[in-house]
N, CA, C, O and the ligand as a Tripos MOL2 file, in Angstrom:
@<TRIPOS>MOLECULE
protein
  297   295    75     0     0
PROTEIN
NO_CHARGES

@<TRIPOS>ATOM
      1 N         -65.3220   43.1230  -85.1600 N.3       1 MET1
      2 CA        -66.1470   42.5820  -84.0810 C.3       1 MET1
      3 C         -67.3870   43.4510  -83.8820 C.2       1 MET1
      4 O         -67.3030   44.6790  -83.8930 O.2       1 MET1
      5 N         -68.5220   42.8110  -83.7020 N.am      2 SER2
      6 CA        -69.7550   43.5290  -83.4450 C.3       2 SER2
      7 C         -70.0750   43.5710  -81.9510 C.2       2 SER2
      8 O         -71.1580   43.9990  -81.5510 O.2       2 SER2
      9 N         -69.1520   43.1370  -81.1610 N.am      3 ASP3
     10 CA        -69.3540   43.0970  -79.7090 C.3       3 ASP3
     11 C         -69.3430   44.5210  -79.1800 C.2       3 ASP3
     12 O         -68.3200   45.2020  -79.2570 O.2       3 ASP3
     13 N         -70.4780   44.9840  -78.6390 N.am      4 SER4
     14 CA        -70.5950   46.3710  -78.2000 C.3       4 SER4
     15 C         -70.3700   46.5200  -76.6920 C.2       4 SER4
     16 O         -70.4770   47.6150  -76.1400 O.2       4 SER4
     17 N         -70.0620   45.4220  -76.0540 N.am      5 ILE5
     18 CA        -69.8320   45.4920  -74.6130 C.3       5 ILE5
     19 C         -68.4030   45.9540  -74.3450 C.2       5 ILE5
     20 O         -67.4480   45.3120  -74.7830 O.2       5 ILE5
     21 N         -68.2540   47.0790  -73.6200 N.am      6 PRO6
     22 CA        -66.9120   47.5690  -73.3010 C.3       6 PRO6
     23 C         -66.1120   46.5270  -72.5300 C.2       6 PRO6
     24 O         -66.6770   45.7260  -71.7860 O.2       6 PRO6
     25 N         -64.8120   46.5410  -72.7080 N.am      7 ALA7
     26 CA        -63.9510   45.5070  -72.1520 C.3       7 ALA7
     27 C         -64.0590   45.4140  -70.6270 C.2       7 ALA7
     28 O         -64.0440   44.3240  -70.0550 O.2       7 ALA7
     29 N         -64.1680   46.5860  -69.9790 N.am      8 HIS8
     30 CA        -64.1640   46.5310  -68.5140 C.3       8 HIS8
     31 C         -65.4630   45.9550  -67.9640 C.2       8 HIS8
     32 O         -65.4860   45.3660  -66.8830 O.2       8 HIS8
     33 N         -66.5620   46.1350  -68.7330 N.am      9 ILE9
     34 CA        -67.8270   45.5130  -68.3180 C.3       9 ILE9
     35 C         -67.8200   44.0270  -68.6600 C.2       9 ILE9
     36 O         -68.3110   43.1910  -67.9010 O.2       9 ILE9
     37 N         -67.2560   43.7260  -69.8110 N.am     10 ARG10
     38 CA        -67.0950   42.3250  -70.2120 C.3      10 ARG10
     39 C         -66.3390   41.5510  -69.1250 C.2      10 ARG10
     40 O         -66.6940   40.4180  -68.7990 O.2      10 ARG10
     41 N         -65.3210   42.1590  -68.5830 N.am     11 ALA11
     42 CA        -64.5160   41.5020  -67.5650 C.3      11 ALA11
     43 C         -65.3370   41.2100  -66.3220 C.2      11 ALA11
     44 O         -65.1810   40.1630  -65.6920 O.2      11 ALA11
     45 N         -66.2170   42.1500  -65.9720 N.am     12 GLU12
     46 CA        -67.0650   41.9230  -64.8020 C.3      12 GLU12
     47 C         -68.0640   40.8050  -65.0530 C.2      12 GLU12
     48 O         -68.3580   40.0080  -64.1620 O.2      12 GLU12
     49 N         -68.5810   40.7540  -66.2750 N.am     13 LEU13
     50 CA        -69.5220   39.6870  -66.6090 C.3      13 LEU13
     51 C         -68.8590   38.3210  -66.5660 C.2      13 LEU13
     52 O         -69.5030   37.3040  -66.3060 O.2      13 LEU13
     53 N         -67.5590   38.3200  -66.8260 N.am     14 ASP14
     54 CA        -66.8330   37.0550  -66.8540 C.3      14 ASP14
     55 C         -66.4930   36.5430  -65.4650 C.2      14 ASP14
     56 O         -66.0050   35.4220  -65.3210 O.2      14 ASP14
     57 N         -66.7440   37.3470  -64.4450 N.am     15 VAL15
     58 CA        -66.5290   36.8870  -63.0740 C.3      15 VAL15
     59 C         -67.7030   35.9760  -62.7000 C.2      15 VAL15
     60 O         -68.8210   36.4290  -62.4550 O.2      15 VAL15
     61 N         -67.4080   34.7130  -62.6690 N.am     16 THR16
     62 CA        -68.4360   33.7010  -62.4840 C.3      16 THR16
     63 C         -68.4430   33.1720  -61.0560 C.2      16 THR16
     64 O         -67.4990   33.3960  -60.2980 O.2      16 THR16
     65 N         -69.5060   32.4740  -60.6950 N.am     17 PRO17
     66 CA        -69.5180   31.7880  -59.3890 C.3      17 PRO17
     67 C         -68.3100   30.8850  -59.2170 C.2      17 PRO17
     68 O         -67.7800   30.7580  -58.1130 O.2      17 PRO17
     69 N         -67.8720   30.2560  -60.2970 N.am     18 ALA18
     70 CA        -66.7060   29.3880  -60.2200 C.3      18 ALA18
     71 C         -65.4680   30.1800  -59.8050 C.2      18 ALA18
     72 O         -64.6220   29.6990  -59.0510 O.2      18 ALA18
     73 N         -65.3880   31.4160  -60.3230 N.am     19 TRP19
     74 CA        -64.2570   32.2750  -59.9560 C.3      19 TRP19
     75 C         -64.3100   32.5910  -58.4670 C.2      19 TRP19
     76 O         -63.2980   32.5350  -57.7680 O.2      19 TRP19
     77 N         -65.5150   32.9260  -57.9940 N.am     20 TRP20
     78 CA        -65.6530   33.2140  -56.5610 C.3      20 TRP20
     79 C         -65.3410   31.9930  -55.7180 C.2      20 TRP20
     80 O         -64.7240   32.1080  -54.6590 O.2      20 TRP20
     81 N         -65.7610   30.8280  -56.1780 N.am     21 ASP21
     82 CA        -65.4240   29.5930  -55.4700 C.3      21 ASP21
     83 C         -63.9180   29.4410  -55.3550 C.2      21 ASP21
     84 O         -63.3920   29.0470  -54.3140 O.2      21 ASP21
     85 N         -63.2390   29.7600  -56.4400 N.am     22 GLN22
     86 CA        -61.7910   29.6440  -56.4810 C.3      22 GLN22
     87 C         -61.1490   30.6090  -55.4840 C.2      22 GLN22
     88 O         -60.2120   30.2520  -54.7700 O.2      22 GLN22
     89 N         -61.6740   31.8480  -55.4500 N.am     23 GLN23
     90 CA        -61.1600   32.8410  -54.5210 C.3      23 GLN23
     91 C         -61.3760   32.3970  -53.0760 C.2      23 GLN23
     92 O         -60.4940   32.5120  -52.2250 O.2      23 GLN23
     93 N         -62.5780   31.8890  -52.8340 N.am     24 TYR24
     94 CA        -62.9200   31.4300  -51.4950 C.3      24 TYR24
     95 C         -62.0180   30.2730  -51.0830 C.2      24 TYR24
     96 O         -61.4920   30.2440  -49.9700 O.2      24 TYR24
     97 N         -61.8500   29.3320  -51.9840 N.am     25 HIS25
     98 CA        -61.0180   28.1670  -51.7170 C.3      25 HIS25
     99 C         -59.5850   28.6070  -51.4190 C.2      25 HIS25
    100 O         -58.9560   28.0940  -50.4930 O.2      25 HIS25
    101 N         -59.0740   29.5490  -52.1970 N.am     26 ALA26
    102 CA        -57.7180   30.0380  -52.0060 C.3      26 ALA26
    103 C         -57.5680   30.6930  -50.6410 C.2      26 ALA26
    104 O         -56.5620   30.5220  -49.9530 O.2      26 ALA26
    105 N         -58.6040   31.4520  -50.2660 N.am     27 LEU27
    106 CA        -58.5660   32.1410  -48.9800 C.3      27 LEU27
    107 C         -58.5870   31.1460  -47.8230 C.2      27 LEU27
    108 O         -57.8420   31.2840  -46.8530 O.2      27 LEU27
    109 N         -59.4520   30.1430  -47.9440 N.am     28 VAL28
    110 CA        -59.5810   29.1480  -46.8840 C.3      28 VAL28
    111 C         -58.2970   28.3400  -46.7250 C.2      28 VAL28
    112 O         -57.7920   28.1570  -45.6180 O.2      28 VAL28
    113 N         -57.7810   27.8630  -47.8560 N.am     29 THR29
    114 CA        -56.6040   27.0090  -47.7930 C.3      29 THR29
    115 C         -55.3970   27.7730  -47.2890 C.2      29 THR29
    116 O         -54.4660   27.1860  -46.7390 O.2      29 THR29
    117 N         -55.4130   29.0750  -47.4760 N.am     30 LYS30
    118 CA        -54.3060   29.9110  -47.0280 C.3      30 LYS30
    119 C         -54.1800   29.8840  -45.5100 C.2      30 LYS30
    120 O         -53.0980   30.0970  -44.9630 O.2      30 LYS30
    121 N         -55.2980   29.6200  -44.8360 N.am     31 HIS31
    122 CA        -55.3100   29.6640  -43.3770 C.3      31 HIS31
    123 C         -55.2520   28.2800  -42.7420 C.2      31 HIS31
    124 O         -55.3060   28.1540  -41.5180 O.2      31 HIS31
    125 N         -55.1430   27.2420  -43.5690 N.am     32 ILE32
    126 CA        -55.0020   25.8920  -43.0240 C.3      32 ILE32
    127 C         -53.5490   25.6770  -42.6060 C.2      32 ILE32
    128 O         -52.6320   25.9200  -43.3900 O.2      32 ILE32
    129 N         -53.3430   25.2240  -41.3770 N.am     33 PRO33
    130 CA        -51.9750   24.9590  -40.9300 C.3      33 PRO33
    131 C         -51.2820   23.9330  -41.8240 C.2      33 PRO33
    132 O         -51.9180   23.0060  -42.3260 O.2      33 PRO33
    133 N         -49.9780   24.1030  -42.0170 N.am     34 ARG34
    134 CA        -49.2280   23.2020  -42.8890 C.3      34 ARG34
    135 C         -48.5000   22.1210  -42.1070 C.2      34 ARG34
    136 O         -47.8220   21.2740  -42.6890 O.2      34 ARG34
    137 N         -48.6420   22.1540  -40.7810 N.am     35 ASP35
    138 CA        -47.8930   21.1600  -40.0220 C.3      35 ASP35
    139 C         -48.5980   19.8100  -40.0470 C.2      35 ASP35
    140 O         -49.8250   19.7370  -40.1110 O.2      35 ASP35
    141 N         -47.8140   18.7570  -39.9960 N.am     36 LEU36
    142 CA        -48.3360   17.4090  -40.1530 C.3      36 LEU36
    143 C         -49.3060   17.0170  -39.0500 C.2      36 LEU36
    144 O         -50.2410   16.2530  -39.2910 O.2      36 LEU36
    145 N         -49.0960   17.5280  -37.8420 N.am     37 ASP37
    146 CA        -49.9720   17.1600  -36.7330 C.3      37 ASP37
    147 C         -51.4270   17.4960  -37.0290 C.2      37 ASP37
    148 O         -52.3310   16.7230  -36.7120 O.2      37 ASP37
    149 N         -51.6440   18.6590  -37.6410 N.am     38 TYR38
    150 CA        -52.9940   19.1070  -37.9500 C.3      38 TYR38
    151 C         -53.6820   18.1450  -38.9120 C.2      38 TYR38
    152 O         -54.8980   17.9670  -38.8460 O.2      38 TYR38
    153 N         -52.9180   17.5300  -39.7990 N.am     39 HIS39
    154 CA        -53.4790   16.6870  -40.8550 C.3      39 HIS39
    155 C         -53.3040   15.1980  -40.5770 C.2      39 HIS39
    156 O         -53.4990   14.3590  -41.4570 O.2      39 HIS39
    157 N         -52.9310   14.8870  -39.3340 N.am     40 ALA40
    158 CA        -52.6060   13.4980  -39.0000 C.3      40 ALA40
    159 C         -53.7690   12.5480  -39.2770 C.2      40 ALA40
    160 O         -53.5490   11.4040  -39.6750 O.2      40 ALA40
    161 N         -54.9860   13.0040  -39.0750 N.am     41 ASP41
    162 CA        -56.1580   12.1350  -39.2620 C.3      41 ASP41
    163 C         -56.7540   12.2520  -40.6580 C.2      41 ASP41
    164 O         -57.7790   11.6370  -40.9530 O.2      41 ASP41
    165 N         -56.1160   13.0390  -41.5120 N.am     42 HIS42
    166 CA        -56.6410   13.2400  -42.8610 C.3      42 HIS42
    167 C         -56.0580   12.2210  -43.8300 C.2      42 HIS42
    168 O         -55.1590   11.4520  -43.4920 O.2      42 HIS42
    169 N         -56.5990   12.2410  -45.0490 N.am     43 ASP43
    170 CA        -56.0430   11.3850  -46.0970 C.3      43 ASP43
    171 C         -54.8320   12.0730  -46.6980 C.2      43 ASP43
    172 O         -54.9480   13.1200  -47.3340 O.2      43 ASP43
    173 N         -53.6760   11.4770  -46.4890 N.am     44 LEU44
    174 CA        -52.4480   12.0640  -47.0150 C.3      44 LEU44
    175 C         -51.9000   11.2140  -48.1540 C.2      44 LEU44
    176 O         -51.9300    9.9840  -48.1090 O.2      44 LEU44
    177 N         -51.4060   11.8960  -49.1610 N.am     45 ASP45
    178 CA        -50.7580   11.2110  -50.2730 C.3      45 ASP45
    179 C         -49.3220   11.6980  -50.3540 C.2      45 ASP45
    180 O         -49.0400   12.7710  -50.8890 O.2      45 ASP45
    181 N         -48.4250   10.8950  -49.8160 N.am     46 ASP46
    182 CA        -47.0180   11.2900  -49.8560 C.3      46 ASP46
    183 C         -46.2480   10.4840  -50.8960 C.2      46 ASP46
    184 O         -45.0210   10.3960  -50.8470 O.2      46 ASP46
    185 N         -46.9820    9.9010  -51.8340 N.am     47 GLY47
    186 CA        -46.3420    9.0520  -52.8310 C.3      47 GLY47
    187 C         -45.9520    9.7740  -54.0980 C.2      47 GLY47
    188 O         -45.5270    9.1480  -55.0690 O.2      47 GLY47
    189 N         -46.0940   11.0910  -54.0960 N.am     48 ILE48
    190 CA        -45.7880   11.8440  -55.3110 C.3      48 ILE48
    191 C         -44.2820   12.0180  -55.4620 C.2      48 ILE48
    192 O         -43.6260   12.6180  -54.6100 O.2      48 ILE48
    193 N         -43.7530   11.4940  -56.5340 N.am     49 GLN49
    194 CA        -42.3070   11.4880  -56.7220 C.3      49 GLN49
    195 C         -41.8650   12.3560  -57.9030 C.2      49 GLN49
    196 O         -40.6690   12.4910  -58.1620 O.2      49 GLN49
    197 N         -42.8050   12.9280  -58.6000 N.am     50 PHE50
    198 CA        -42.4820   13.5910  -59.8690 C.3      50 PHE50
    199 C         -41.5210   14.7650  -59.6980 C.2      50 PHE50
    200 O         -40.6950   15.0480  -60.5660 O.2      50 PHE50
    201 N         -41.6500   15.4400  -58.5560 N.am     51 TYR51
    202 CA        -40.8630   16.6510  -58.3610 C.3      51 TYR51
    203 C         -39.6010   16.3990  -57.5460 C.2      51 TYR51
    204 O         -38.9530   17.3310  -57.0720 O.2      51 TYR51
    205 N         -39.2720   15.1410  -57.3950 N.am     52 ALA52
    206 CA        -38.2100   14.7590  -56.4720 C.3      52 ALA52
    207 C         -36.8930   15.4770  -56.7750 C.2      52 ALA52
    208 O         -36.1440   15.8120  -55.8580 O.2      52 ALA52
    209 N         -36.6100   15.7100  -58.0480 N.am     53 SER53
    210 CA        -35.3060   16.2450  -58.3940 C.3      53 SER53
    211 C         -35.1880   17.7270  -58.0510 C.2      53 SER53
    212 O         -34.1110   18.1960  -57.6840 O.2      53 SER53
    213 N         -36.2880   18.4630  -58.1670 N.am     54 SER54
    214 CA        -36.1860   19.9100  -57.9920 C.3      54 SER54
    215 C         -36.9780   20.4060  -56.7870 C.2      54 SER54
    216 O         -37.0570   21.6110  -56.5500 O.2      54 SER54
    217 N         -37.5530   19.5030  -56.0410 N.am     55 TYR55
    218 CA        -38.5490   19.8920  -55.0380 C.3      55 TYR55
    219 C         -38.3820   18.9870  -53.8390 C.2      55 TYR55
    220 O         -38.2510   17.7730  -53.9940 O.2      55 TYR55
    221 N         -38.3860   19.5430  -52.6740 N.am     56 SER56
    222 CA        -38.4500   18.6800  -51.5110 C.3      56 SER56
    223 C         -39.8820   18.1710  -51.3880 C.2      56 SER56
    224 O         -40.8380   18.9460  -51.4040 O.2      56 SER56
    225 N         -40.0080   16.8640  -51.2660 N.am     57 ILE57
    226 CA        -41.3390   16.2660  -51.3040 C.3      57 ILE57
    227 C         -42.1060   16.5480  -50.0180 C.2      57 ILE57
    228 O         -41.6820   16.1680  -48.9260 O.2      57 ILE57
    229 N         -43.2190   17.2080  -50.1660 N.am     58 ALA58
    230 CA        -44.1150   17.4150  -49.0450 C.3      58 ALA58
    231 C         -45.3950   16.6460  -49.3330 C.2      58 ALA58
    232 O         -45.8560   16.6210  -50.4740 O.2      58 ALA58
    233 N         -45.9690   16.0220  -48.3240 N.am     59 PRO59
    234 CA        -47.1920   15.2620  -48.5490 C.3      59 PRO59
    235 C         -48.3560   16.1380  -48.9730 C.2      59 PRO59
    236 O         -48.4700   17.2960  -48.5710 O.2      59 PRO59
    237 N         -49.2000   15.5670  -49.7810 N.am     60 TRP60
    238 CA        -50.4060   16.2420  -50.2360 C.3      60 TRP60
    239 C         -51.5590   15.7840  -49.3580 C.2      60 TRP60
    240 O         -51.7800   14.5820  -49.2130 O.2      60 TRP60
    241 N         -52.3050   16.7270  -48.7650 N.am     61 CYS61
    242 CA        -53.4730   16.3760  -47.9800 C.3      61 CYS61
    243 C         -54.6870   16.3310  -48.9010 C.2      61 CYS61
    244 O         -55.1430   17.3560  -49.4070 O.2      61 CYS61
    245 N         -55.1950   15.1270  -49.1030 N.am     62 ILE62
    246 CA        -56.3480   14.9430  -49.9890 C.3      62 ILE62
    247 C         -57.5890   15.5610  -49.3580 C.2      62 ILE62
    248 O         -58.4390   16.1180  -50.0520 O.2      62 ILE62
    249 N         -57.6850   15.4570  -48.0330 N.am     63 THR63
    250 CA        -58.8580   15.9770  -47.3350 C.3      63 THR63
    251 C         -58.9850   17.4850  -47.5160 C.2      63 THR63
    252 O         -60.0690   17.9960  -47.8000 O.2      63 THR63
    253 N         -57.8790   18.1870  -47.3520 N.am     64 CYS64
    254 CA        -57.9020   19.6460  -47.4310 C.3      64 CYS64
    255 C         -57.6210   20.1520  -48.8400 C.2      64 CYS64
    256 O         -57.9660   21.2880  -49.1680 O.2      64 CYS64
    257 N         -57.0100   19.3370  -49.6650 N.am     65 GLY65
    258 CA        -56.6700   19.7510  -51.0090 C.3      65 GLY65
    259 C         -55.4940   20.7020  -51.0510 C.2      65 GLY65
    260 O         -55.4250   21.5680  -51.9230 O.2      65 GLY65
    261 N         -54.5610   20.5490  -50.1130 N.am     66 ILE66
    262 CA        -53.3810   21.4070  -50.1100 C.3      66 ILE66
    263 C         -52.1270   20.5630  -49.9310 C.2      66 ILE66
    264 O         -52.1840   19.4170  -49.4880 O.2      66 ILE66
    265 N         -50.9870   21.1620  -50.2890 N.am     67 ARG67
    266 CA        -49.7210   20.5100  -50.0420 C.3      67 ARG67
    267 C         -49.1520   21.0340  -48.7350 C.2      67 ARG67
    268 O         -49.1490   22.2370  -48.4730 O.2      67 ARG67
    269 N         -48.6760   20.1120  -47.9310 N.am     68 LEU68
    270 CA        -48.1220   20.5100  -46.6380 C.3      68 LEU68
    271 C         -46.6690   20.9300  -46.7940 C.2      68 LEU68
    272 O         -46.0520   20.7310  -47.8410 O.2      68 LEU68
    273 N         -46.1440   21.5090  -45.7390 N.am     69 GLY69
    274 CA        -44.7130   21.7770  -45.7180 C.3      69 GLY69
    275 C         -44.3650   23.2070  -46.0580 C.2      69 GLY69
    276 O         -43.4790   23.7930  -45.4360 O.2      69 GLY69
    277 N         -45.0380   23.7740  -47.0230 N.am     70 ARG70
    278 CA        -44.7480   25.1650  -47.3680 C.3      70 ARG70
    279 C         -46.0060   25.8330  -47.8900 C.2      70 ARG70
    280 O         -46.8720   25.1860  -48.4800 O.2      70 ARG70
    281 N         -46.0940   27.1360  -47.6640 N.am     71 THR71
    282 CA        -47.2330   27.8720  -48.1790 C.3      71 THR71
    283 C         -46.9910   28.2150  -49.6390 C.2      71 THR71
    284 O         -45.8430   28.3640  -50.0560 O.2      71 THR71
    285 N         -48.0620   28.3420  -50.4260 N.am     72 PRO72
    286 CA        -47.9090   28.5980  -51.8610 C.3      72 PRO72
    287 C         -47.1410   29.8870  -52.1590 C.2      72 PRO72
    288 O         -46.3960   29.9650  -53.1360 O.2      72 PRO72
    289 N         -47.3270   30.8790  -51.3170 N.am     73 ASP73
    290 CA        -46.6670   32.1660  -51.5890 C.3      73 ASP73
    291 C         -45.4940   32.4040  -50.6440 C.2      73 ASP73
    292 O         -45.1820   33.5410  -50.2920 O.2      73 ASP73
    293 N         -44.8650   31.3320  -50.2490 N.am     74 GLY74
    294 CA        -43.6570   31.4280  -49.4510 C.3      74 GLY74
    295 C         -43.9350   31.7070  -48.0110 C.2      74 GLY74
    296 O         -43.0040   31.8150  -47.2120 O.2      74 GLY74
    297 ZN        -55.6530   18.1320  -44.0750 Zn       75 ZN75
@<TRIPOS>BOND
     1     1     2 1
     2     2     3 1
     3     3     4 2
     4     3     5 am
     5     5     6 1
     6     6     7 1
     7     7     8 2
     8     7     9 am
     9     9    10 1
    10    10    11 1
    11    11    12 2
    12    11    13 am
    13    13    14 1
    14    14    15 1
    15    15    16 2
    16    15    17 am
    17    17    18 1
    18    18    19 1
    19    19    20 2
    20    19    21 am
    21    21    22 1
    22    22    23 1
    23    23    24 2
    24    23    25 am
    25    25    26 1
    26    26    27 1
    27    27    28 2
    28    27    29 am
    29    29    30 1
    30    30    31 1
    31    31    32 2
    32    31    33 am
    33    33    34 1
    34    34    35 1
    35    35    36 2
    36    35    37 am
    37    37    38 1
    38    38    39 1
    39    39    40 2
    40    39    41 am
    41    41    42 1
    42    42    43 1
    43    43    44 2
    44    43    45 am
    45    45    46 1
    46    46    47 1
    47    47    48 2
    48    47    49 am
    49    49    50 1
    50    50    51 1
    51    51    52 2
    52    51    53 am
    53    53    54 1
    54    54    55 1
    55    55    56 2
    56    55    57 am
    57    57    58 1
    58    58    59 1
    59    59    60 2
    60    59    61 am
    61    61    62 1
    62    62    63 1
    63    63    64 2
    64    63    65 am
    65    65    66 1
    66    66    67 1
    67    67    68 2
    68    67    69 am
    69    69    70 1
    70    70    71 1
    71    71    72 2
    72    71    73 am
    73    73    74 1
    74    74    75 1
    75    75    76 2
    76    75    77 am
    77    77    78 1
    78    78    79 1
    79    79    80 2
    80    79    81 am
    81    81    82 1
    82    82    83 1
    83    83    84 2
    84    83    85 am
    85    85    86 1
    86    86    87 1
    87    87    88 2
    88    87    89 am
    89    89    90 1
    90    90    91 1
    91    91    92 2
    92    91    93 am
    93    93    94 1
    94    94    95 1
    95    95    96 2
    96    95    97 am
    97    97    98 1
    98    98    99 1
    99    99   100 2
   100    99   101 am
   101   101   102 1
   102   102   103 1
   103   103   104 2
   104   103   105 am
   105   105   106 1
   106   106   107 1
   107   107   108 2
   108   107   109 am
   109   109   110 1
   110   110   111 1
   111   111   112 2
   112   111   113 am
   113   113   114 1
   114   114   115 1
   115   115   116 2
   116   115   117 am
   117   117   118 1
   118   118   119 1
   119   119   120 2
   120   119   121 am
   121   121   122 1
   122   122   123 1
   123   123   124 2
   124   123   125 am
   125   125   126 1
   126   126   127 1
   127   127   128 2
   128   127   129 am
   129   129   130 1
   130   130   131 1
   131   131   132 2
   132   131   133 am
   133   133   134 1
   134   134   135 1
   135   135   136 2
   136   135   137 am
   137   137   138 1
   138   138   139 1
   139   139   140 2
   140   139   141 am
   141   141   142 1
   142   142   143 1
   143   143   144 2
   144   143   145 am
   145   145   146 1
   146   146   147 1
   147   147   148 2
   148   147   149 am
   149   149   150 1
   150   150   151 1
   151   151   152 2
   152   151   153 am
   153   153   154 1
   154   154   155 1
   155   155   156 2
   156   155   157 am
   157   157   158 1
   158   158   159 1
   159   159   160 2
   160   159   161 am
   161   161   162 1
   162   162   163 1
   163   163   164 2
   164   163   165 am
   165   165   166 1
   166   166   167 1
   167   167   168 2
   168   167   169 am
   169   169   170 1
   170   170   171 1
   171   171   172 2
   172   171   173 am
   173   173   174 1
   174   174   175 1
   175   175   176 2
   176   175   177 am
   177   177   178 1
   178   178   179 1
   179   179   180 2
   180   179   181 am
   181   181   182 1
   182   182   183 1
   183   183   184 2
   184   183   185 am
   185   185   186 1
   186   186   187 1
   187   187   188 2
   188   187   189 am
   189   189   190 1
   190   190   191 1
   191   191   192 2
   192   191   193 am
   193   193   194 1
   194   194   195 1
   195   195   196 2
   196   195   197 am
   197   197   198 1
   198   198   199 1
   199   199   200 2
   200   199   201 am
   201   201   202 1
   202   202   203 1
   203   203   204 2
   204   203   205 am
   205   205   206 1
   206   206   207 1
   207   207   208 2
   208   207   209 am
   209   209   210 1
   210   210   211 1
   211   211   212 2
   212   211   213 am
   213   213   214 1
   214   214   215 1
   215   215   216 2
   216   215   217 am
   217   217   218 1
   218   218   219 1
   219   219   220 2
   220   219   221 am
   221   221   222 1
   222   222   223 1
   223   223   224 2
   224   223   225 am
   225   225   226 1
   226   226   227 1
   227   227   228 2
   228   227   229 am
   229   229   230 1
   230   230   231 1
   231   231   232 2
   232   231   233 am
   233   233   234 1
   234   234   235 1
   235   235   236 2
   236   235   237 am
   237   237   238 1
   238   238   239 1
   239   239   240 2
   240   239   241 am
   241   241   242 1
   242   242   243 1
   243   243   244 2
   244   243   245 am
   245   245   246 1
   246   246   247 1
   247   247   248 2
   248   247   249 am
   249   249   250 1
   250   250   251 1
   251   251   252 2
   252   251   253 am
   253   253   254 1
   254   254   255 1
   255   255   256 2
   256   255   257 am
   257   257   258 1
   258   258   259 1
   259   259   260 2
   260   259   261 am
   261   261   262 1
   262   262   263 1
   263   263   264 2
   264   263   265 am
   265   265   266 1
   266   266   267 1
   267   267   268 2
   268   267   269 am
   269   269   270 1
   270   270   271 1
   271   271   272 2
   272   271   273 am
   273   273   274 1
   274   274   275 1
   275   275   276 2
   276   275   277 am
   277   277   278 1
   278   278   279 1
   279   279   280 2
   280   279   281 am
   281   281   282 1
   282   282   283 1
   283   283   284 2
   284   283   285 am
   285   285   286 1
   286   286   287 1
   287   287   288 2
   288   287   289 am
   289   289   290 1
   290   290   291 1
   291   291   292 2
   292   291   293 am
   293   293   294 1
   294   294   295 1
   295   295   296 2
@<TRIPOS>SUBSTRUCTURE
     1 MET1         2 RESIDUE 1 A MET
     2 SER2         6 RESIDUE 1 A SER
     3 ASP3        10 RESIDUE 1 A ASP
     4 SER4        14 RESIDUE 1 A SER
     5 ILE5        18 RESIDUE 1 A ILE
     6 PRO6        22 RESIDUE 1 A PRO
     7 ALA7        26 RESIDUE 1 A ALA
     8 HIS8        30 RESIDUE 1 A HIS
     9 ILE9        34 RESIDUE 1 A ILE
    10 ARG10       38 RESIDUE 1 A ARG
    11 ALA11       42 RESIDUE 1 A ALA
    12 GLU12       46 RESIDUE 1 A GLU
    13 LEU13       50 RESIDUE 1 A LEU
    14 ASP14       54 RESIDUE 1 A ASP
    15 VAL15       58 RESIDUE 1 A VAL
    16 THR16       62 RESIDUE 1 A THR
    17 PRO17       66 RESIDUE 1 A PRO
    18 ALA18       70 RESIDUE 1 A ALA
    19 TRP19       74 RESIDUE 1 A TRP
    20 TRP20       78 RESIDUE 1 A TRP
    21 ASP21       82 RESIDUE 1 A ASP
    22 GLN22       86 RESIDUE 1 A GLN
    23 GLN23       90 RESIDUE 1 A GLN
    24 TYR24       94 RESIDUE 1 A TYR
    25 HIS25       98 RESIDUE 1 A HIS
    26 ALA26      102 RESIDUE 1 A ALA
    27 LEU27      106 RESIDUE 1 A LEU
    28 VAL28      110 RESIDUE 1 A VAL
    29 THR29      114 RESIDUE 1 A THR
    30 LYS30      118 RESIDUE 1 A LYS
    31 HIS31      122 RESIDUE 1 A HIS
    32 ILE32      126 RESIDUE 1 A ILE
    33 PRO33      130 RESIDUE 1 A PRO
    34 ARG34      134 RESIDUE 1 A ARG
    35 ASP35      138 RESIDUE 1 A ASP
    36 LEU36      142 RESIDUE 1 A LEU
    37 ASP37      146 RESIDUE 1 A ASP
    38 TYR38      150 RESIDUE 1 A TYR
    39 HIS39      154 RESIDUE 1 A HIS
    40 ALA40      158 RESIDUE 1 A ALA
    41 ASP41      162 RESIDUE 1 A ASP
    42 HIS42      166 RESIDUE 1 A HIS
    43 ASP43      170 RESIDUE 1 A ASP
    44 LEU44      174 RESIDUE 1 A LEU
    45 ASP45      178 RESIDUE 1 A ASP
    46 ASP46      182 RESIDUE 1 A ASP
    47 GLY47      186 RESIDUE 1 A GLY
    48 ILE48      190 RESIDUE 1 A ILE
    49 GLN49      194 RESIDUE 1 A GLN
    50 PHE50      198 RESIDUE 1 A PHE
    51 TYR51      202 RESIDUE 1 A TYR
    52 ALA52      206 RESIDUE 1 A ALA
    53 SER53      210 RESIDUE 1 A SER
    54 SER54      214 RESIDUE 1 A SER
    55 TYR55      218 RESIDUE 1 A TYR
    56 SER56      222 RESIDUE 1 A SER
    57 ILE57      226 RESIDUE 1 A ILE
    58 ALA58      230 RESIDUE 1 A ALA
    59 PRO59      234 RESIDUE 1 A PRO
    60 TRP60      238 RESIDUE 1 A TRP
    61 CYS61      242 RESIDUE 1 A CYS
    62 ILE62      246 RESIDUE 1 A ILE
    63 THR63      250 RESIDUE 1 A THR
    64 CYS64      254 RESIDUE 1 A CYS
    65 GLY65      258 RESIDUE 1 A GLY
    66 ILE66      262 RESIDUE 1 A ILE
    67 ARG67      266 RESIDUE 1 A ARG
    68 LEU68      270 RESIDUE 1 A LEU
    69 GLY69      274 RESIDUE 1 A GLY
    70 ARG70      278 RESIDUE 1 A ARG
    71 THR71      282 RESIDUE 1 A THR
    72 PRO72      286 RESIDUE 1 A PRO
    73 ASP73      290 RESIDUE 1 A ASP
    74 GLY74      294 RESIDUE 1 A GLY
    75 ZN75       297 GROUP 0 **** ****
C-alpha cells in the first residue's frame, strides 16, 4: 500500500457529517419517551409481525423513527 496516512488520522478523516448525524439522531431518540401516550398523535406502524416469535411486538413510531415499548440499550 502506498497510503501514507497513519491509521489514527485516517480514522478521523472518515468521521463524516453523516456519522455526526447518526450520533445526533441516536442521542435525540434516546430521550424520546417510549410510552404510547406521547406518540398517540404520531404515525404508528404496529403491523410488523416478523419478530413475533422471539420478540414482543412494540409499535414503531414512523414520526419519531423509533420503536416504542423498550429502549435500545435496555
Ligand atoms: Zn412518536
